[in-house]
Every structure is written in structure tokens, then in C-alpha cells.
C-alpha positions in Angstrom: 39.6 1.9 1.7 41.9 2.2 -1.4 42.4 -1.5 -1.5 38.7 -2.0 -1.1 38.1 0.1 -4.2 40.9 -1.7 -6.0 39.3 -5.0 -5.5 35.8 -3.8 -6.5 36.2 -5.6 -9.8 35.1 -8.7 -8.1 32.0 -10.6 -9.2 30.0 -9.0 -6.4 29.8 -5.9 -8.6 28.8 -7.6 -11.8 25.0 -8.0 -11.5 24.4 -4.7 -9.7 26.6 -3.0 -12.3 24.5 -4.0 -15.3 21.1 -3.4 -13.8 22.0 -0.2 -11.9 23.6 1.4 -14.9 20.6 0.5 -17.0 18.1 2.1 -14.7 20.0 4.9 -12.9 22.9 6.1 -15.0 20.7 9.1 -15.9 21.1 10.5 -12.4 21.0 14.3 -12.4 23.7 14.7 -9.7 26.8 16.5 -11.0 29.2 16.0 -8.1 32.9 15.2 -8.6 34.2 11.6 -8.5 34.2 11.4 -4.7 33.5 8.6 -2.3 32.8 9.4 1.3 31.3 8.1 4.5 27.7 9.1 5.4 27.0 8.8 9.1 28.2 6.0 11.3 27.1 3.6 14.0 28.9 1.7 16.7 29.1 -2.0 16.2 31.1 -3.0 19.2 30.4 -3.7 22.9 33.6 -2.3 24.5 33.4 1.2 25.8 37.1 1.9 26.3 37.2 3.9 23.1 34.1 5.8 22.1 34.1 7.3 18.6 32.0 10.4 18.1 32.8 11.3 14.5 34.1 9.5 11.4 34.5 11.4 8.1 36.5 9.7 5.4 36.6 11.0 1.8 38.3 9.6 -1.3 38.8 12.0 -4.3 39.5 10.2 -7.5 40.7 13.4 -9.3 43.1 14.3 -6.6 44.0 10.7 -5.9 43.9 11.3 -2.1 42.1 10.2 1.0 41.0 12.7 3.6 40.0 11.6 7.1 38.6 13.2 10.2 38.1 11.0 13.3 37.2 12.1 16.8 36.3 10.3 20.0 37.1 9.6 23.7 39.4 6.9 25.2 39.5 5.8 28.8 43.2 5.2 28.7 46.2 5.6 26.4 46.7 2.5 24.3 48.3 1.3 21.1 45.9 -0.2 18.5 45.7 -1.8 15.1 43.0 -1.0 12.7 41.0 -3.5 10.5 39.0 -2.1 7.6 36.2 -4.3 6.0 34.2 -3.2 3.0 31.0 -4.8 1.8 29.0 -3.9 -1.4 25.4 -5.1 -1.9 25.8 -7.6 0.9 29.0 -9.1 -0.3 32.4 -8.8 1.3 34.8 -7.2 -1.2 37.8 -6.2 0.9 39.4 -6.8 4.3 42.7 -5.3 5.4 44.5 -4.3 8.6 47.1 -1.6 9.3 49.0 -0.1 12.2 48.6 3.7 12.7 52.2 3.7 13.9 53.7 2.3 10.8 55.5 4.7 8.5 53.4 4.0 5.5 50.1 4.4 7.3 51.1 6.7 10.1 48.3 8.6 11.9 49.7 10.8 14.6 46.7 11.1 16.8 46.1 7.4 16.9 49.7 6.4 17.7 49.0 5.8 20.4 45.3 6.6 21.2 45.6 9.2 24.0 43.6 9.2 27.2 40.6 11.5 27.1 39.3 13.3 24.0 41.2 12.8 20.8 40.9 14.0 17.2 42.8 13.0 14.1 42.7 14.7 10.7 44.9 14.2 7.7 45.2 13.4 4.0 47.2 10.7 2.2 48.0 10.5 -1.5 47.1 7.3 -3.3 49.2 5.8 -6.2 47.6 6.4 -9.5 47.5 2.8 -10.5 45.3 2.0 -7.5 43.0 5.0 -8.0 42.5 4.2 -11.7 41.3 0.7 -10.8 38.1 2.0 -9.2 35.2 1.3 -11.6 33.3 4.2 -12.9 30.0 2.7 -11.6 31.1 3.5 -8.0 30.9 7.2 -8.9 27.8 7.1 -11.2 25.1 5.1 -9.5 23.2 7.0 -6.8 22.8 5.5 -3.3 25.3 2.7 -3.7 24.7 0.0 -1.1 28.3 -0.2 0.3 29.4 -0.1 3.9 32.8 0.3 5.5 33.5 -1.1 9.0 36.6 0.0 11.0 37.6 -2.0 14.0 40.3 -0.9 16.5 42.0 -3.8 18.3 44.4 -3.4 21.2 48.0 -4.4 20.5 48.1 -6.0 23.9 46.0 -9.2 23.5 44.2 -8.2 20.3 41.0 -7.3 22.2 38.5 -5.3 20.1 38.2 -1.8 21.8 36.1 0.0 19.1 34.0 -0.8 16.1 32.5 1.8 13.7 30.3 1.1 10.7 29.6 3.7 8.1 27.7 4.0 4.8 29.8 4.8 1.7 28.3 7.3 -0.6 29.4 8.9 -3.9 27.4 12.1 -3.2 24.7 11.1 -5.7 21.2 10.2 -4.7 17.9 9.3 -6.1 16.5 11.9 -3.7 17.2 15.1 -5.5 15.3 18.4 -5.6 14.9 18.2 -9.4 12.8 15.0 -9.1 10.7 16.6 -6.3 10.1 19.7 -8.4 9.1 17.7 -11.5 6.7 15.6 -9.4 5.1 18.7 -7.9 5.0 20.2 -11.3 3.1 17.2 -12.7 0.6 17.4 -9.9 0.3 21.2 -10.5 -0.4 20.7 -14.2 -3.0 18.1 -13.4 -4.7 20.5 -11.1 -4.6 23.3 -13.8 -5.9 20.9 -16.5 -8.7 19.7 -14.3 -9.5 23.2 -13.1 -9.6 24.6 -16.7 -12.2 22.0 -17.7 -14.4 22.9 -14.7 -13.8 26.7 -14.4 -16.9 27.7 -16.2 -19.0 25.3 -14.1 -17.6 26.6 -10.9 -18.0 30.3 -11.8 -21.6 29.6 -12.8 -22.3 27.9 -9.6 -23.0 24.6 -11.2 -20.3 22.6 -9.5 -16.9 21.4 -10.5 -15.9 18.4 -12.6 -12.3 17.7 -11.5 -12.7 14.0 -11.6 -14.0 13.6 -15.2 -10.7 14.1 -17.0 -8.2 11.3 -16.4 -5.6 11.4 -15.1 -7.1 14.1 -12.9 -5.4 15.9 -10.1 -7.0 13.5 -7.5 -5.7 10.5 -9.4 -2.2 11.9 -9.9 -1.9 13.1 -6.3 -3.2 9.8 -5.1 -0.5 8.0 -7.1 2.3 10.1 -5.5 0.8 9.4 -2.1 0.9 5.7 -2.9 4.6 5.8 -3.7 5.3 7.8 -0.5 3.4 5.3 1.6 5.3 2.4 0.0 8.4 4.0 1.5 6.9 3.9 5.0 6.7 0.1 5.3 9.0 -1.5 7.9 11.1 -3.5 5.5 14.8 -3.6 4.6 14.7 -1.2 1.6 17.9 -0.7 -0.3 19.2 2.8 0.0 18.4 3.7 -3.6 14.7 3.0 -3.1 14.6 4.6 0.3 15.9 7.8 -1.3 13.6 7.5 -4.3 10.4 7.3 -2.2 11.4 10.5 -0.3 10.8 12.5 -3.5 7.1 12.2 -3.0 6.9 13.1 0.7 5.3 16.5 -0.3 2.1 14.6 -1.3 1.7 13.4 2.3 2.3 16.9 3.6 5.7 16.0 5.2 7.9 18.9 4.5 11.3 19.7 6.1 10.6 22.9 8.0 13.0 23.7 10.9 11.1 26.6 12.3 7.8 24.7 12.3 9.5 21.6 14.0 11.0 23.9 16.7 7.6 25.4 17.4 6.0 21.9 17.7 8.7 20.8 20.0 8.0 23.8 22.2 4.3 22.9 22.3 5.2 19.3 23.2 7.5 20.4 25.9 4.7 22.4 27.5 2.2 19.5 27.3 4.3 16.6 28.7 6.4 15.6 25.7 9.8 13.9 26.0 12.3 15.7 23.8 15.5 13.8 24.9 15.7 11.7 21.7 12.6 12.9 19.9 13.2 16.5 18.8 14.6 18.4 15.9 17.6 19.5 18.0 18.4 15.8 18.7 18.3 15.1 14.9 20.8 17.8 14.1 23.7 15.5 15.1 22.0 12.1 14.9 22.9 9.3 12.6 19.9 7.2 11.5 20.6 3.5 11.7 18.2 1.4 9.6 17.3 -2.3 10.2 19.8 -3.5 7.5 22.7 -1.7 9.3 22.9 1.1 6.8 23.2 4.6 8.0 22.2 8.1 6.9 22.0 11.7 8.2 18.6 13.4 8.2 17.8 15.7 5.3 17.2 19.1 7.0 16.9 21.7 4.3 18.0 24.9 6.1 19.0 22.8 9.0 21.6 21.1 6.7 23.2 24.5 6.1 23.1 25.3 9.8 24.9 22.0 10.6 27.6 22.8 8.0 28.3 26.1 9.8 28.4 24.3 13.1 30.9 21.7 11.8 33.0 24.5 10.4 33.1 26.3 13.7 34.0 23.1 15.6 36.7 22.4 13.0 38.1 25.9 13.5 38.1 25.5 17.2 39.7 22.1 17.0 42.5 23.5 14.8 43.1 26.3 17.2 43.4 23.9 20.1 45.9 21.8 18.3 43.1 19.3 17.6 43.6 17.7 21.0 40.5 18.2 23.1 37.5 19.3 20.9 35.1 16.8 19.4 31.9 16.9 17.5 29.2 15.0 19.3 27.1 12.4 17.4 24.2 10.2 18.3 23.1 6.9 16.9 19.4 6.6 16.4 17.8 3.3 15.3 14.7 3.8 13.1 12.3 1.9 10.9 9.0 2.2 9.1 7.1 5.5 9.3 9.6 6.9 11.8 12.5 6.3 9.5 10.7 7.9 6.6 9.8 11.0 8.6 13.1 11.4 10.4 15.1 11.3 7.1 13.1 14.5 6.4 14.2 15.9 9.8 10.6 15.5 11.2 10.8 13.9 14.6 8.5 10.9 15.2 6.2 12.7 17.7 6.0 15.8 15.5 4.6 14.0 12.4 0.9 14.5 13.0 1.3 18.1 14.2 3.4 18.9 11.2 0.7 17.7 8.8 -2.0 19.3 10.8 -0.4 22.8 10.6 0.4 22.4 6.9 -3.2 21.4 6.1 -4.4 24.3 8.2 -2.3 26.7 6.2 -3.6 25.2 2.9 -7.2 25.6 4.1 -6.6 29.1 5.2 -5.1 29.9 1.8 -8.1 28.4 0.1 -10.6 30.5 2.2 -8.5 33.7 1.7 -8.1 33.1 -2.0 -11.8 32.6 -2.6 -12.8 35.5 -0.5 -10.3 37.7 -2.3 -12.0 36.7 -5.6 -15.3 37.6 -4.1 -14.1 41.0 -3.1 -12.7 41.6 -6.6 -16.1 40.6 -8.1 -18.0 42.9 -5.8 -15.7 45.8 -6.7 -16.2 44.9 -10.4 -19.9 44.9 -10.0 -19.8 48.4 -8.5 -17.5 50.1 -11.0 -17.9 48.1 -14.1 -20.1 45.9 -16.3 -20.4 42.6 -14.4 -20.4 39.4 -16.7 -23.4 37.1 -16.1 -21.1 34.1 -16.2 -19.6 35.1 -12.8 -22.9 35.7 -11.1 -23.2 32.2 -9.8 -19.9 32.3 -8.1 -20.6 35.7 -6.7 -23.8 34.4 -5.1 -22.6 31.0 -4.0 -19.0 31.6 -2.9 -19.5 30.0 0.5 -20.6 26.9 -1.4 -17.4 27.0 -3.4 -15.3 27.2 -0.2 -17.2 24.3 1.3 -16.8 22.2 -1.9 -13.1 22.9 -2.1 -12.4 22.1 1.5 -14.4 18.9 1.2 -12.4 17.9 -1.9 -9.2 18.5 0.1 -10.4 16.3 2.9 -11.3 13.6 0.4 -7.8 13.7 -1.2 -6.0 13.6 2.1 -8.3 11.2 4.0 -6.1 8.1 3.6 -2.9 9.8 4.9 -4.9 11.6 7.6 -6.0 8.3 9.0 -2.4 7.0 8.8 -1.0 10.0 10.8 -3.8 10.0 13.4 -3.4 6.3 14.2 0.4 6.7 14.2 0.0 9.6 16.7 -2.2 7.4 18.9 0.5 4.6 19.0 3.7 6.7 19.0 2.9 10.2 20.2 3.9 11.4 23.6 1.5 14.2 24.5 -2.2 14.0 25.3 -2.8 17.3 23.7 -1.6 16.1 20.3 -3.5 12.8 20.7 -6.6 14.8 21.5 -6.2 16.9 18.3 -5.6 13.8 16.3 -8.8 12.2 17.7 -10.9 15.4 17.1 -9.7 16.0 13.5 -10.1 12.3 12.6 -13.7 12.3 13.9 -14.4 15.6 12.0 -13.0 14.4 8.7 -14.7 11.0 9.0 -17.9 12.7 10.1 -17.9 15.0 7.1 -17.4 12.1 4.6 -20.0 10.0 6.5 -22.5 12.9 6.3 -22.2 13.3 2.6 -22.3 9.6 2.1 -25.6 9.4 4.0 -27.0 12.4 2.1 -26.2 11.0 -1.3 -27.6 7.6 -0.4 -30.8 9.2 0.9 -31.2 11.3 -2.2 -30.6 8.3 -4.4 -33.1 6.3 -2.5 -35.7 9.0 -2.9 -35.0 9.4 -6.6 -35.4 5.6 -7.1 -38.6 5.6 -5.2 -40.0 8.4 -7.4 -38.7 7.5 -10.8 -37.1 4.1 -10.7 -33.5 5.1 -10.8 -30.9 7.6 -9.4 -30.2 9.5 -12.6 -31.3 12.7 -10.9 -27.9 12.7 -9.1 -26.5 13.8 -12.5 -29.4 15.6 -14.1 -30.8 17.6 -11.2 -28.6 20.8 -11.1 -29.1 21.4 -7.4 -28.1 17.8 -6.5 -25.2 17.9 -8.8 -23.8 21.1 -7.3 -24.0 19.7 -3.8 -22.7 16.2 -4.2 -21.1 15.6 -7.6 -17.5 15.9 -6.3 -17.9 12.4 -4.9 -19.2 10.6 -8.0 -18.7 12.9 -10.9 -16.1 10.7 -12.6 -18.3 7.5 -12.4 -21.0 6.2 -14.7 -24.6 6.7 -13.6 -24.9 3.0 -12.6 -21.8 3.2 -10.5 -22.3 6.4 -8.6 -22.0 4.4 -5.3 -18.4 3.5 -6.0 -17.1 6.5 -4.0 -18.1 4.5 -0.8 -15.6 1.6 -1.5 -13.0 4.2 -2.5 -13.3 6.0 0.9 -13.3 2.6 2.7 -10.1 1.7 0.8 -8.4 4.8 1.9 -9.4 4.3 5.5 -8.3 0.7 5.7 -5.0 1.2 3.8 -4.0 4.1 6.1 -5.2 2.4 9.3 -3.5 -1.0 8.6 -0.2 0.7 7.7 -0.1 2.7 10.9 -1.4 0.0 13.2 1.1 -2.6 12.0 4.1 -0.2 12.0 7.2 -2.2 12.8 6.1 -5.5 11.3 7.1 -5.5 7.7 5.6 -8.9 6.9 2.1 -8.1 8.2 2.2 -4.7 6.5 3.3 -6.1 3.1 0.7 -9.0 3.1 -2.1 -6.7 4.3 -1.3 -4.0 1.7 -1.1 -6.6 -1.1 -4.6 -7.9 -0.2 -6.1 -4.4 0.0 -4.6 -3.4 -3.3 -5.7 -6.7 -5.0 -9.3 -6.2 -3.8 -9.4 -2.7 -5.2 -8.0 -3.9 -8.5 -10.6 -6.6 -8.8 -13.4 -4.1 -8.0 -12.2 -1.8 -10.8 -11.8 -4.7 -13.3 -15.3 -5.9 -12.5 -17.1 -2.6 -12.7 -15.0 -0.4 -15.0 -17.0 2.4 -13.5 -15.5 5.6 -15.0 -17.5 7.7 -17.4 -14.6 8.2 -19.8 -12.7 5.2 -21.2 -9.4 7.0 -20.4 -10.5 7.0 -16.7 -10.9 3.2 -16.7 -7.6 2.7 -18.4 -5.6 5.1 -16.2 -7.1 3.9 -12.9 -6.8 0.2 -13.7 -3.2 0.8 -14.7 -2.5 2.6 -11.4 -4.1 -0.2 -9.5 -2.1 -2.9 -11.4 1.2 -1.1 -10.7 0.3 -0.7 -7.0 -0.3 -4.5 -6.8 3.0 -5.2 -8.5 4.8 -2.6 -6.3 3.6 -4.3 -3.1 4.6 -7.7 -4.6 8.1 -6.4 -5.1 8.2 -5.1 -1.5 7.8 -8.7 -0.3 11.4 -9.2 -1.5 12.5 -6.7 1.2 10.8 -8.4 4.1 13.4 -9.4 6.6 11.8 -12.7 7.5 12.3 -14.0 4.0 16.1 -13.6 4.2 16.6 -12.6 0.6 20.1 -11.6 -0.4 20.9 -7.9 -0.6 21.9 -8.1 -4.2 18.5 -9.4 -5.1 16.8 -6.8 -3.0 18.8 -4.0 -4.8 17.8 -5.4 -8.2 14.1 -5.5 -7.0 14.5 -1.9 -5.8 15.8 -0.8 -9.2 12.9 -2.6 -10.9 10.4 -1.0 -8.6 11.8 2.4 -9.3 11.8 1.7 -13.1 8.1 0.6 -13.1 6.9 3.5 -10.9 8.9 6.0 -12.8 7.6 4.7 -16.1 4.0 5.0 -15.0 4.7 8.5 -13.6 6.1 9.5 -17.0 3.0 8.1 -18.8 0.7 10.1 -16.4 2.7 13.2 -17.2 2.2 12.7 -20.9 -1.5 12.1 -20.5 -1.8 15.1 -18.2 -0.2 17.3 -20.9 -2.6 15.9 -23.5 -5.6 16.6 -21.2 -4.3 20.1 -20.6 -4.3 20.6 -24.4 -7.9 19.4 -24.7 -9.2 20.9 -21.5 -10.8 23.9 -23.2 -12.7 21.8 -25.7 -13.9 18.8 -23.7 -16.8 19.2 -21.3 -18.0 17.0 -18.4 -20.2 14.4 -20.2 -22.8 14.4 -17.4 -23.1 18.2 -17.4 -23.2 18.3 -21.2 -26.1 15.9 -21.3 -28.0 17.9 -18.6 -27.5 21.1 -20.5 -28.7 19.5 -23.8 -31.9 18.3 -22.0 -32.5 21.7 -20.4 -32.1 23.4 -23.8 -34.5 21.0 -25.5 -37.0 21.6 -22.7 -36.8 25.4 -23.2 -37.2 24.9 -27.0 -40.3 22.8 -26.5 -41.7 25.3 -24.1 -42.0 27.7 -27.0 -44.0 25.4 -29.3 -47.3 26.5 -30.9 -50.0 24.3 -32.3 -48.7 24.9 -35.9 -45.0 24.8 -35.0 -42.9 22.5 -37.3 -41.5 20.9 -34.2 -45.0 19.9 -32.9 -45.7 16.3 -32.0 -47.5 15.5 -35.2 -44.4 16.3 -37.2 -41.9 14.4 -35.0 -40.3 11.2 -36.2 -42.3 8.0 -35.7 -41.0 4.5 -35.2 -42.7 1.1 -34.9 -42.7 -0.4 -31.4 -40.8 -3.6 -31.6 -43.1 -5.5 -29.3 -46.0 -4.9 -31.6 -44.3 -6.4 -34.6 -43.7 -3.0 -36.1 -47.3 -2.5 -37.0 -48.2 0.1 -34.4 -46.7 3.5 -34.7 -45.5 5.3 -31.6 -44.1 8.8 -31.2 -40.3 9.0 -30.8 -39.3 11.7 -28.3 -35.7 12.9 -28.0 -36.6 14.3 -24.6 -38.6 12.6 -21.9 -41.6 14.8 -21.6 -45.0 14.9 -23.2 -47.3 17.7 -24.1 -51.1 17.8 -23.8 -52.7 20.2 -26.3 -56.4 20.6 -27.2 -57.4 19.8 -30.7 -60.7 21.6 -30.8 -60.8 24.4 -28.2 -57.8 26.6 -28.9 -58.3 28.6 -25.8 -57.7 25.7 -23.5 -54.6 26.0 -21.3 -51.4 24.1 -22.3 -49.9 21.7 -19.8 -46.5 19.9 -19.7 -46.0 16.6 -17.9 -42.5 15.2 -17.7 -42.5 11.4 -17.8 -39.9 8.5 -17.8 -37.3 7.7 -15.2 -34.9 10.5 -15.8 -37.3 13.4 -15.7 -39.4 11.7 -13.0 -36.3 11.9 -10.8 -35.7 15.5 -11.8 -39.3 16.7 -11.2 -41.0 14.3 -8.8 -43.6 16.9 -7.8 -45.0 16.9 -11.3 -44.9 13.2 -11.9 -48.2 11.3 -11.4 -47.9 8.7 -8.7 -51.2 6.9 -8.8 -52.2 4.0 -10.9 -52.9 4.0 -14.6 -56.5 5.0 -14.1 -55.5 8.5 -13.0 -55.6 10.9 -15.9 -53.2 13.7 -16.9 -55.8 16.4 -16.6 -58.3 17.2 -13.9 -61.0 18.8 -16.0 -62.7 16.1 -18.2 -63.5 17.2 -21.7 -67.1 17.8 -22.4 -68.9 15.5 -24.8 -67.9 16.1 -28.3 -64.5 17.4 -27.3 -61.5 15.5 -28.6 -58.1 15.4 -26.9 -55.0 13.6 -27.8 -52.8 12.1 -25.1 -49.2 11.0 -25.4 -47.4 8.9 -22.8 -43.7 8.4 -22.3 -41.2 7.1 -24.8 -42.0 3.5 -25.7 -45.7 3.7 -25.0 -48.2 2.4 -27.5 -50.6 4.5 -29.5 -54.3 3.9 -30.2 -57.7 5.3 -29.9 -60.6 4.2 -27.7 -64.2 5.3 -27.2 -65.4 6.2 -23.7 -68.4 7.6 -21.9 -68.9 11.2 -21.0 -66.1 12.5 -19.0 -64.3 9.2 -19.0 -61.2 7.9 -20.9 -60.4 4.6 -22.3 -56.8 3.5 -22.5 -55.6 2.8 -26.0 -55.1 -0.6 -27.6 -51.5 -0.7 -26.5 -50.6 1.5 -23.5 -47.4 1.0 -21.5 -45.6 3.4 -19.2 -47.3 5.8 -16.9 -50.2 6.5 -19.3 -51.2 5.1 -22.6 -51.8 6.9 -25.7 -55.4 7.3 -26.4 -58.1 9.6 -27.5 -61.5 10.3 -26.0 -64.5 11.9 -27.6 
């Protein structure tokens, strides 16, 4: 290994050195200058020597190599060892040595004893060799280097053992700090969105989480996209594999030993096979990826437990003269979704149940939290002065619970489809499959129900008033359904349907094609490209920032999948190129994440002073309606004193009334005791108040009681109508000279 490091100045390091330093030298790991093996896999076919453990560590500061090797031999035999080291797919060193030579003496391997054997020791390295190791080997996280140790029999040179191990410097792109920062960004996005909609929720008028971009939904969806990228069945370089793990929390995959143990117990009672598919198995397993690299599962508390186990085994081995105690190890080939989950110490068949229980805990927390607020408000109402702004929430708290849970389903729907289909194809118990089927039907049914209700409501509004603006201006409709379309413009309220279809297809294709990296990559590229084209064509978001942010996210998603094509095994691209592509992918995704964080901070600053534009317009219209309700015949705001403008189609010669709100007022001009009536007109208020909107032809009049002869009334139609006077018979009206809209302006005598 020393010689391998000494020769690492070769050209094989040149390109990775420049690019990796540029993108990753800012790693937050603070470990000492140490290189060590991380897991191992057998690469030979002979079973005469079986190696169960290989731990080799090089300490640059101490200039020493420490080794710990254990295994089983069918017979006593003398061997020679051959060490090969590769870096980024290139061979950088090959050397052989004899464990019986004085310079490289290893007592427990000279000769290899019959039965169990174990060898530990340390050797000092000359300073001139240690100083030749480049600093990059200790700085870059997740270096793509492998060491292969072959044991050959002295008699005949037959290969009797082969062990391959990943070389690590203890630094990784998967660090808790990155996970905390990502979770913090999502949390700030949630708070920023929540602050902007808090007053609406408390007043019972619905939330507006989607109007400020980047919203919590958009941010969380972006993190989910990066996590799902890491689930593809391609030959990712170790650095990107570790990077994508930072966002596993967004897909509800969390290392939780106690939870996994409970799930394994449930599977054992319902027909599951735990032999190589349980958290206990993963304790000592070495994950072997398609490119031959290895890793040990990240286990959280399990990692600490395994350290204690190793210490106990080492102590026992020392007491027994290191002759007959070994640490068992298992090789476990993984790829795709299974590889992503089991690096988090979540067994393949536990994936769906893990997500199900975590989501159940979240839903329970939501219900308990809202009910707790309800209890506090009730106590407040009994013992104090209750603010009117909280009355809506106090009355409609069950609606708040339903809206919040529906929002959660909408956010998680894509990964829920992914995990359910993965359970159908990889799960081992009928009970878990049944739960996956039931929950998938429930989630899909809820979204389908709301889709049908919104489309039905929009169709009724169009039938009554010509458009679906009532989805935004009718308070009752807004409260019920706005969480699906609140961030879209009025003309693109329907875009939530393609968004749901996009989530379903993306998750379903990724799970159904698990194991085939080429099909997955091409399919995901097509799906992301179609979504990008749809956004570019429609630019549907109400705020300009929403269009910019979501189109930028879609562009980066397309570029990310294009980069993933480099990792497809069928294309046979060199590992050096793949590593460079992985670094570029990390840089692009990290840059967008940083931009989102800045925008979220800006939104948090402005959250208290920016309102939902749809809700703001609705409130303005309601206020103007209340103001007009208080008009008197001589009020300065009466119709006669409103601004006038010339109708463009009449050449500017005919004056029409210009109304800032879409309603008209019928007032008697002679008989002051006649009742006042209000008749909303136009498309927007026709959708809001269809019961008060005339539905017959233009011959139907606004009033049922005809004016007696000699009585004069003035009639005003909707905005844009003409204005004129006409003479009619007793009890009859004549439409004015120019009369468009529901009713023309005219006068009768």
C-alpha cells in the first residue's frame, strides 16, 4: 500500500486532482491524514482460504500501517501476497511480497495455519515514502480507489484467496452537516410559506403555501428529486453516491434501528425471509456495488453498537492469543433502490413499511398539534377575550386538519408510488404488499376525488358565467380546493393535473424498471423533458418568481438526468470521466440548492408584507361590494358621478359607465320609496353568484314589476355595455341604441 501511495503521482491522478479539488476541497470533514479500507469483497473462486475481515489503515502523521486480517484456511500453507491498487479506474500500483520475509514479516500468515487465523500488527514507513503521498488523497471525500490483495500458494503459484477493498480517507460527501443544512432550508421554506398564509388559515379562508416561490412544496420536491436520482441502477462514483444520501430525509428514509427491528419482527410473523434481508444481517454486511466498489451501511446508533461489538471481539481475540476468534462478515451485492436504502441500514423489504410508519407518525403529529391548538383556543375563549381573527380556525379546525393531510399526500405522492410499486416487486410478505396496495389506492383516490370535484366545479362556473374564475374569487371554493392550484394563474388552474400525473409516472417508472439503468435513465430524461416543455409553454405561475424558480428546477433536472447517462454501464464510459461527471452533477445541484436557500431567505424577509395575489383581489372586490352596498341616491360615489369612458367599438362617441367592480345597481329616479336591488353581472361575479345572475335571453328584464306609465327608470348593464335611451309602450322596455352584455343600458318612460 505504501508503494501504491508513492506512485500516486502518476498521470492517472492529474485530471481528477484538478476537478475534485475545485469542487470538493471545501469538505467539512476534519479527520486526520489517514487512509483505510472500507469493507471488502471476495474476488476469487478458490475456497481453501476464506477471509472474513480486512482492516488496513495508513496514518501519514505517524508514518505507519496498521493491519487486521482474519479468516479460515482448510489447510496449513505458505503463501505470497500480491497487492494491486487502482484509482479512478486506472492501475497505479502492483507489488508482491512474502509474509515470511524479514522486511515484510507477518507472523500469522507465515505460514497460514489450518482453521481460523487472525493477524494484527503495525509497520513503520520510511518518511521519504510517506511524504510522497499527495495531499489530495487526504482531502477529497469519497476517493474512487480500490486495493486488491491476492494470496498465491508458494507451491505452484495457485491463487487461494482474493480480497478487494475500497480505500477511504475518512472524508465523505455524506456528512450530518449537509443533511442538517438541507433540512434547515426546507424548514425555513415551510416557515416562510406558513407566515404568508397564517392569517388566512386562522381566519378559515384557506392557505396559500404555493404562492411564494420557492415554496416549501417546491423546495421539498427538489430534495426528493436529488434523492431519487441516487436510486437509479447505474454505476455512480462513490462521491455522488454519498452526496445523494444527504437528501434521503425528503423521501422519509431515516436510519432507525429500533424501527427496523420491529418491522423485521412483523415480517417474520407474516412469512418474510430474514436470512439476508434484515437489519441484523446488515450489521456485519459489506455492500458490493455494480462497479466493484464496497461500503458498509450507515447505521446511526447501529454504527456505535457495531463499534462496541468489534471492540469486544478484538479483546477476546487478544486474550485467546489471536488464534481462533474471528469477526464474521458478509458480502451483499446491491444496486438501484436497494443500494440506496441499505446504505442507510434499511433492508430492502423494510423500505415501504419504514416510510409508512414515519408518515403515520407525521400525520399523528399534525392531528395532535392542531387539536392542541383547538384546546388552547377553547380555553382562551372561556377565560379571556377571544380575538375575532381566530374564530375561523376555531370553527373549522377539522377542515384545517383535512387540508394539511391532503397537502402532505400531495407532497409525498411521487415517492409513495415509488415505494408501493417497489414493495410489489421486491417485498416478501403479503401483509406488507396488502398495506402498500391499500394505501396507494387511498392516496390516489383522494387526489382523484379532488381532481373530479375541481373539474366539476370549474365546469359549472363556466356554464354559469363563461369562465372558472370563481375557483379563485368564491371564498368557499377557495378554502376547499385552492391548495391544488393556488400558485397558478387563473387560466392555468388545471395544471395541477399534469403535475400529479408527472409524479405518478416518475415514481412508477423508476420502481418498475429498477435494475435496468439504461431504461431508467432514458425514461426519466423523457419525463423531465416533457415537464420542462410544459412549463416553458404555459409559464403558469401567478408570480414571476414562481415561473423562474420552477423552470430553473426543471432545467437542472433535465441536465442531471443527462449527466446520469454517463454512468450507464452499457455505454462503457471510463471511470475517470464518470467521476468528473459526478463532480459536475454535484456542483450544479449544490449551486441550485444554494440559490434556493437565498431566495427562501428573501421570501422569509418579505413574508409578512406580501399577500396571496388571488386572495388580495378577492378581498378588494368584497370590500368594494360592501362600500357600494351603503350608497344613497345622493352619495358622491353614485353611478352618475363615476368615471365615464368612450366605448372603442362606437368610435368614442358613445359614453359608457366604467365600473371598477362587476356589479350594477338599479335605482328609481322618480319614486324614492321604491326598493333598491343589486344585480351582479359579468363573468367573474356571475361565477361567484350564479343564483342572482339572469340566465334567459336579452328580452328578460332586471325587475319583475314594470314601471307604471310616466315612471322613468335608468338601467345599467355590465362593464363594456352601451348606453342609450329608447321609447317603449306601457310596461315594456326598449333596449338602448347600443346594448351588449347581459342587458343593455336603456331608459323607459
